[in-house]
C-alpha positions in Angstrom: -52.1 231.5 -63.8 -55.5 229.9 -64.6 -56.3 228.2 -67.8 -59.7 228.7 -69.4 -61.7 225.9 -70.8 -62.3 226.0 -74.5 -65.9 226.6 -75.7 -67.3 224.8 -78.6 -70.4 225.9 -80.6 -73.4 223.6 -80.7 -72.7 223.1 -84.4 -69.2 221.8 -83.8 -70.5 219.5 -81.1 -73.0 218.0 -83.4 -70.6 217.5 -86.1 -67.9 215.9 -83.9 -70.5 213.5 -82.5 -71.8 212.6 -86.0 -68.1 212.0 -87.1 -67.5 209.8 -84.3 -70.5 207.8 -84.6 -70.5 207.6 -88.3 -66.9 206.8 -89.0 -66.5 203.6 -87.1 -63.0 204.8 -86.0 -61.6 204.8 -82.5 -62.5 207.8 -80.5 -58.8 208.6 -80.1 -58.4 208.9 -83.8 -61.3 211.2 -84.3 -60.2 213.5 -81.5 -56.8 213.7 -82.9 -58.2 214.7 -86.4 -60.2 217.4 -84.8 -57.2 218.6 -82.6 -58.8 217.6 -79.3 -58.0 215.5 -76.4 -60.0 212.2 -76.4 -61.5 213.0 -73.1 -63.2 216.0 -74.7 -65.4 213.6 -76.8 -66.2 211.1 -74.0 -69.7 211.4 -72.8 -69.9 212.8 -69.3 -73.5 213.2 -68.0 -74.2 216.2 -65.8 
């Protein structure tokens, strides 16, 4: 059985980054608030 990766809208991505940058809170706290794993918010260059 394969798992599909969740897809996020551009608006959600922008809001998540703004929340992370503007809150001053640790990445793990913001991720938990959004119902995400912390690794989802970490920057991964392509």
